[in-house]
N, CA, C and O atoms as CSV, one atom per row, in Angstrom:
chain,resi,resn,atom,element,x,y,z
A,1,MET,N,N,38.892,-21.691,-21.656
A,1,MET,CA,C,38.922,-23.285,-22.003
A,1,MET,C,C,39.754,-23.845,-23.020
A,1,MET,O,O,38.975,-24.030,-23.955
A,2,SER,N,N,41.003,-24.259,-23.409
A,2,SER,CA,C,41.148,-25.321,-25.131
A,2,SER,C,C,40.363,-25.763,-25.693
A,2,SER,O,O,39.443,-26.526,-25.397
A,3,ARG,N,N,40.820,-25.092,-26.973
A,3,ARG,CA,C,39.735,-26.031,-28.379
A,3,ARG,C,C,39.234,-27.095,-28.297
A,3,ARG,O,O,38.078,-27.468,-28.494
A,4,ARG,N,N,41.097,-28.165,-27.668
A,4,ARG,CA,C,40.391,-29.967,-27.004
A,4,ARG,C,C,39.175,-29.954,-26.807
A,4,ARG,O,O,38.239,-30.555,-27.334
A,5,GLU,N,N,39.267,-29.067,-25.832
A,5,GLU,CA,C,38.147,-29.169,-24.153
A,5,GLU,C,C,37.211,-28.831,-24.938
A,5,GLU,O,O,36.526,-29.837,-25.126
A,6,LYS,N,N,36.746,-27.835,-25.584
A,6,LYS,CA,C,35.241,-27.565,-26.413
A,6,LYS,C,C,34.484,-28.300,-27.336
A,6,LYS,O,O,33.254,-28.353,-27.344
A,7,GLU,N,N,35.293,-28.904,-28.165
A,7,GLU,CA,C,35.593,-30.536,-28.815
A,7,GLU,C,C,34.473,-31.465,-27.764
A,7,GLU,O,O,33.407,-32.007,-28.055
A,8,LYS,N,N,35.215,-31.385,-26.448
A,8,LYS,CA,C,34.586,-32.748,-26.483
A,8,LYS,C,C,33.243,-32.830,-25.369
A,8,LYS,O,O,32.676,-33.840,-24.951
A,9,ILE,N,N,32.962,-31.369,-25.057
A,9,ILE,CA,C,30.824,-30.317,-24.953
A,9,ILE,C,C,30.439,-31.331,-26.076
A,9,ILE,O,O,31.272,-31.563,-26.953
A,10,VAL,N,N,29.222,-31.949,-26.099
A,10,VAL,CA,C,28.176,-32.775,-26.588
A,10,VAL,C,C,27.197,-31.957,-26.870
A,10,VAL,O,O,26.464,-31.431,-26.032
A,11,GLN,N,N,27.121,-31.761,-28.474
A,11,GLN,CA,C,25.734,-30.402,-28.854
A,11,GLN,C,C,24.743,-30.761,-27.193
A,11,GLN,O,O,24.577,-31.905,-26.771
A,12,HIS,N,N,24.311,-29.737,-26.626
A,12,HIS,CA,C,23.081,-29.917,-25.590
A,12,HIS,C,C,22.035,-28.500,-26.094
A,12,HIS,O,O,21.921,-27.838,-27.126
A,13,ARG,N,N,21.435,-28.497,-24.826
A,13,ARG,CA,C,20.378,-27.192,-24.462
A,13,ARG,C,C,20.051,-27.172,-22.935
A,13,ARG,O,O,20.731,-28.031,-22.373
A,14,HIS,N,N,19.252,-26.496,-22.077
A,14,HIS,CA,C,19.347,-26.508,-20.644
A,14,HIS,C,C,17.256,-27.019,-20.803
A,14,HIS,O,O,16.414,-27.424,-21.604
A,15,CYS,N,N,17.406,-26.687,-19.701
A,15,CYS,CA,C,15.910,-26.668,-19.607
A,15,CYS,C,C,15.025,-25.580,-18.761
A,15,CYS,O,O,15.631,-25.189,-17.763
A,16,LYS,N,N,14.211,-25.218,-18.872
A,16,LYS,CA,C,13.641,-23.928,-19.013
A,16,LYS,C,C,13.645,-23.960,-17.984
A,16,LYS,O,O,13.514,-22.790,-17.622
A,17,VAL,N,N,13.756,-24.948,-16.663
A,17,VAL,CA,C,12.851,-24.437,-15.586
A,17,VAL,C,C,13.954,-24.718,-14.996
A,17,VAL,O,O,14.486,-23.616,-14.864
A,18,CYS,N,N,14.765,-25.636,-14.473
A,18,CYS,CA,C,16.016,-25.852,-13.930
A,18,CYS,C,C,17.269,-25.958,-13.632
A,18,CYS,O,O,18.004,-25.905,-12.646
A,19,GLY,N,N,17.365,-26.299,-15.943
A,19,GLY,CA,C,18.624,-24.868,-16.317
A,19,GLY,C,C,20.089,-26.724,-16.609
A,19,GLY,O,O,21.225,-26.554,-17.050
A,20,LYS,N,N,19.511,-28.204,-16.198
A,20,LYS,CA,C,20.550,-28.407,-16.712
A,20,LYS,C,C,20.453,-29.613,-17.892
A,20,LYS,O,O,19.509,-30.395,-17.995
A,21,ALA,N,N,21.593,-29.583,-18.716
A,21,ALA,CA,C,21.479,-29.795,-19.895
A,21,ALA,C,C,20.903,-31.445,-19.767
A,21,ALA,O,O,21.036,-32.352,-18.945
A,22,ILE,N,N,19.928,-31.191,-21.570
A,22,ILE,CA,C,18.826,-31.969,-21.942
A,22,ILE,C,C,20.455,-32.149,-23.704
A,22,ILE,O,O,21.384,-31.491,-24.172
A,23,PRO,N,N,19.709,-33.534,-23.935
A,23,PRO,CA,C,19.301,-33.633,-25.670
A,23,PRO,C,C,18.553,-32.763,-26.699
A,23,PRO,O,O,17.397,-33.173,-26.806
A,24,LEU,N,N,18.793,-31.763,-27.450
A,24,LEU,CA,C,18.400,-31.114,-28.035
A,24,LEU,C,C,17.332,-31.016,-28.966
A,24,LEU,O,O,17.003,-30.139,-29.765
A,25,ASP,N,N,16.924,-31.999,-28.705
A,25,ASP,CA,C,15.391,-32.698,-29.033
A,25,ASP,C,C,14.283,-32.592,-28.090
A,25,ASP,O,O,13.161,-32.750,-28.572
A,26,ARG,N,N,14.390,-32.322,-26.654
A,26,ARG,CA,C,13.788,-31.759,-25.416
A,26,ARG,C,C,13.467,-30.174,-25.123
A,26,ARG,O,O,14.372,-29.460,-25.555
A,27,GLU,N,N,12.609,-29.595,-24.618
A,27,GLU,CA,C,13.026,-28.543,-24.462
A,27,GLU,C,C,13.233,-28.643,-22.670
A,27,GLU,O,O,13.974,-27.845,-22.096
A,28,PHE,N,N,12.330,-29.931,-21.777
A,28,PHE,CA,C,12.763,-30.109,-20.461
A,28,PHE,C,C,13.472,-31.620,-20.056
A,28,PHE,O,O,13.725,-32.542,-20.831
A,29,CYS,N,N,13.615,-31.581,-19.156
A,29,CYS,CA,C,14.406,-32.129,-18.586
A,29,CYS,C,C,13.336,-33.464,-17.726
A,29,CYS,O,O,13.874,-34.383,-17.109
A,30,SER,N,N,12.478,-33.389,-17.793
A,30,SER,CA,C,11.055,-34.227,-16.773
A,30,SER,C,C,9.500,-34.173,-17.061
A,30,SER,O,O,8.958,-33.564,-17.982
A,31,ARG,N,N,9.096,-34.686,-16.403
A,31,ARG,CA,C,6.996,-34.219,-16.455
A,31,ARG,C,C,7.308,-33.186,-15.475
A,31,ARG,O,O,6.223,-32.604,-15.471
A,32,GLN,N,N,7.961,-32.616,-14.727
A,32,GLN,CA,C,7.750,-32.507,-13.982
A,32,GLN,C,C,7.708,-30.837,-13.814
A,32,GLN,O,O,6.904,-30.177,-13.156
A,33,CYS,N,N,8.769,-30.400,-14.577
A,33,CYS,CA,C,10.093,-29.003,-15.074
A,33,CYS,C,C,8.839,-29.026,-16.088
A,33,CYS,O,O,8.212,-27.981,-15.919
A,34,GLU,N,N,8.352,-29.683,-16.896
A,34,GLU,CA,C,7.328,-29.073,-17.814
A,34,GLU,C,C,5.294,-29.029,-17.032
A,34,GLU,O,O,4.087,-29.058,-17.274
A,35,ILE,N,N,5.775,-28.989,-16.585
A,35,ILE,CA,C,4.463,-28.763,-15.815
A,35,ILE,C,C,4.187,-27.924,-15.427
A,35,ILE,O,O,3.030,-27.525,-15.560
A,36,SER,N,N,5.143,-27.220,-14.735
A,36,SER,CA,C,5.824,-26.693,-13.016
A,36,SER,C,C,5.870,-25.740,-14.630
A,36,SER,O,O,4.712,-25.358,-14.803
A,37,TYR,N,N,6.808,-25.224,-15.874
A,37,TYR,CA,C,6.856,-24.593,-16.494
A,37,TYR,C,C,5.290,-24.291,-16.852
A,37,TYR,O,O,5.015,-23.120,-16.591
A,38,ARG,N,N,4.317,-24.949,-17.319
A,38,ARG,CA,C,3.077,-24.883,-18.486
A,38,ARG,C,C,2.565,-23.475,-17.270
A,38,ARG,O,O,2.600,-22.265,-17.497
A,39,GLU,N,N,2.070,-24.261,-15.856
A,39,GLU,CA,C,2.194,-22.995,-14.924
A,39,GLU,C,C,1.921,-22.011,-14.702
A,39,GLU,O,O,0.872,-21.395,-14.510
A,40,TRP,N,N,3.581,-21.684,-14.733
A,40,TRP,CA,C,4.126,-19.883,-15.267
A,40,TRP,C,C,3.647,-18.755,-16.182
A,40,TRP,O,O,3.383,-17.564,-16.346
A,41,GLU,N,N,3.749,-20.322,-16.780
A,41,GLU,CA,C,3.081,-19.388,-18.078
A,41,GLU,C,C,1.713,-18.934,-18.452
A,41,GLU,O,O,1.270,-17.936,-19.021
A,42,ARG,N,N,1.062,-20.296,-17.798
A,42,ARG,CA,C,-0.284,-20.250,-17.612
A,42,ARG,C,C,-0.612,-18.446,-16.488
A,42,ARG,O,O,-1.487,-17.641,-16.806
A,43,ARG,N,N,-0.015,-18.326,-15.717
A,43,ARG,CA,C,0.161,-18.206,-14.016
A,43,ARG,C,C,0.765,-15.984,-15.017
A,43,ARG,O,O,0.755,-14.791,-14.713
A,44,ASN,N,N,0.984,-16.517,-15.695
A,44,ASN,CA,C,1.939,-15.289,-16.218
A,44,ASN,C,C,1.093,-14.806,-17.668
A,44,ASN,O,O,1.592,-13.891,-18.323
A,45,ARG,N,N,-0.098,-15.398,-18.105
A,45,ARG,CA,C,-0.469,-15.114,-18.831
A,45,ARG,C,C,-1.683,-14.086,-18.130
A,45,ARG,O,O,-1.973,-12.900,-18.287
A,46,ARG,N,N,-1.983,-14.706,-17.655
A,46,ARG,CA,C,-3.379,-14.542,-16.748
A,46,ARG,C,C,-3.300,-12.811,-15.855
A,46,ARG,O,O,-4.144,-11.924,-15.723
A,47,LEU,N,N,-2.016,-12.933,-15.442
A,47,LEU,CA,C,-1.406,-11.830,-14.457
A,47,LEU,C,C,-1.498,-10.518,-15.862
A,47,LEU,O,O,-2.024,-9.448,-15.555
A,48,THR,N,N,-1.078,-10.659,-17.027
A,48,THR,CA,C,-0.307,-9.852,-18.336
A,48,THR,C,C,-1.888,-9.304,-18.289
A,48,THR,O,O,-2.196,-8.257,-17.720
A,49,THR,N,N,-3.030,-10.348,-19.111
A,49,THR,CA,C,-4.247,-9.333,-18.854
A,49,THR,C,C,-4.836,-9.026,-17.805
A,49,THR,O,O,-5.942,-9.291,-18.276
A,50,ILE,N,N,-5.086,-8.676,-16.721
A,50,ILE,CA,C,-5.959,-8.827,-15.258
A,50,ILE,C,C,-5.185,-6.601,-16.103
A,50,ILE,O,O,-5.764,-5.558,-16.404
A,51,MET,N,N,-3.851,-7.028,-16.090
A,51,MET,CA,C,-2.485,-5.656,-15.854
A,51,MET,C,C,-3.357,-4.964,-16.769
A,51,MET,O,O,-4.126,-4.139,-16.275
A,52,TYR,N,N,-3.379,-5.196,-18.298
A,52,TYR,CA,C,-4.172,-5.035,-19.074
A,52,TYR,C,C,-5.499,-4.122,-18.926
A,52,TYR,O,O,-5.676,-2.955,-19.277
A,53,LEU,N,N,-6.402,-5.060,-18.273
A,53,LEU,CA,C,-7.683,-4.668,-17.773
A,53,LEU,C,C,-7.742,-4.083,-17.006
A,53,LEU,O,O,-8.837,-3.521,-17.003
A,54,VAL,N,N,-6.859,-3.683,-15.829
A,54,VAL,CA,C,-6.356,-2.439,-15.090
A,54,VAL,C,C,-6.255,-1.397,-15.579
A,54,VAL,O,O,-6.856,-0.496,-14.994
A,55,LEU,N,N,-5.668,-1.117,-16.531
A,55,LEU,CA,C,-4.931,0.029,-16.860
A,55,LEU,C,C,-5.869,0.875,-18.164
A,55,LEU,O,O,-5.458,1.946,-18.611
A,56,LEU,N,N,-6.836,0.386,-18.548
A,56,LEU,CA,C,-8.213,-0.175,-19.248
A,56,LEU,C,C,-9.056,0.781,-18.919
A,56,LEU,O,O,-9.697,1.666,-19.485
A,57,ILE,N,N,-8.839,0.250,-17.537
A,57,ILE,CA,C,-9.678,0.838,-16.592
A,57,ILE,C,C,-9.834,2.079,-16.096
A,57,ILE,O,O,-10.691,2.890,-15.742
A,58,ILE,N,N,-8.333,1.866,-16.238
A,58,ILE,CA,C,-7.695,3.770,-15.004
A,58,ILE,C,C,-8.144,4.695,-16.124
A,58,ILE,O,O,-8.982,5.569,-15.901
A,59,PHE,N,N,-7.347,4.437,-17.887
A,59,PHE,CA,C,-7.812,5.404,-18.794
A,59,PHE,C,C,-9.029,5.885,-19.039
A,59,PHE,O,O,-9.300,7.062,-19.277
A,60,ILE,N,N,-10.038,4.653,-18.961
A,60,ILE,CA,C,-11.483,4.981,-18.959
A,60,ILE,C,C,-11.945,6.397,-18.020
A,60,ILE,O,O,-12.223,7.567,-18.279
A,61,VAL,N,N,-11.797,5.116,-16.177
A,61,VAL,CA,C,-11.971,6.467,-14.926
A,61,VAL,C,C,-11.992,8.372,-15.966
A,61,VAL,O,O,-12.833,9.232,-16.222
A,62,LEU,N,N,-10.135,8.086,-16.287
A,62,LEU,CA,C,-9.497,9.586,-16.420
A,62,LEU,C,C,-10.008,10.209,-17.736
A,62,LEU,O,O,-9.864,11.369,-18.124
A,63,MET,N,N,-10.413,9.544,-18.120
A,63,MET,CA,C,-11.425,10.296,-19.547
A,63,MET,C,C,-12.647,10.661,-18.742
A,63,MET,O,O,-12.821,11.867,-18.569
A,64,MET,N,N,-13.729,9.626,-18.098
A,64,MET,CA,C,-14.589,10.494,-17.421
A,64,MET,C,C,-14.695,11.655,-16.999
A,64,MET,O,O,-15.661,12.408,-17.123
A,65,PHE,N,N,-13.531,11.876,-16.393
A,65,PHE,CA,C,-13.052,12.896,-15.607
A,65,PHE,C,C,-12.801,14.512,-16.094
A,65,PHE,O,O,-13.062,15.598,-15.575
A,66,MET,N,N,-12.012,13.998,-17.647
A,66,MET,CA,C,-12.210,14.646,-17.637
A,66,MET,C,C,-13.271,15.486,-18.903
A,66,MET,O,O,-13.518,16.634,-19.272
A,67,ALA,N,N,-13.616,14.251,-19.195
A,67,ALA,CA,C,-15.015,15.200,-19.782
A,67,ALA,C,C,-15.898,15.182,-18.417
A,67,ALA,O,O,-17.008,14.972,-18.905
A,68,VAL,N,N,-16.092,15.264,-17.096
A,68,VAL,CA,C,-16.555,16.320,-16.765
A,68,VAL,C,C,-16.718,17.480,-16.697
A,68,VAL,O,O,-17.561,18.377,-16.676
A,69,GLY,N,N,-15.040,17.101,-16.645
A,69,GLY,CA,C,-14.254,18.849,-16.054
A,69,GLY,C,C,-13.929,19.469,-14.441
A,69,GLY,O,O,-13.784,20.584,-13.940
A,70,ILE,N,N,-13.905,17.638,-13.833
A,70,ILE,CA,C,-12.597,17.439,-12.930
A,70,ILE,C,C,-11.266,17.775,-12.878
A,70,ILE,O,O,-10.567,17.387,-11.942
């Protein structure tokens, strides 16, 4: 890409969900993309919390078995 072609590209960012070019002051191209992202974020946070709880329970069970001597 030549220097002239680079100068023609307007400063922008991309939507976090669909990747469309959007103005610098926005994060999402539409309300639907924002809702979709927030739902994904909530599910991801919940899944991470569950994963850590399961690991903690496994750790506690292993410590109990080690204390009993099995």
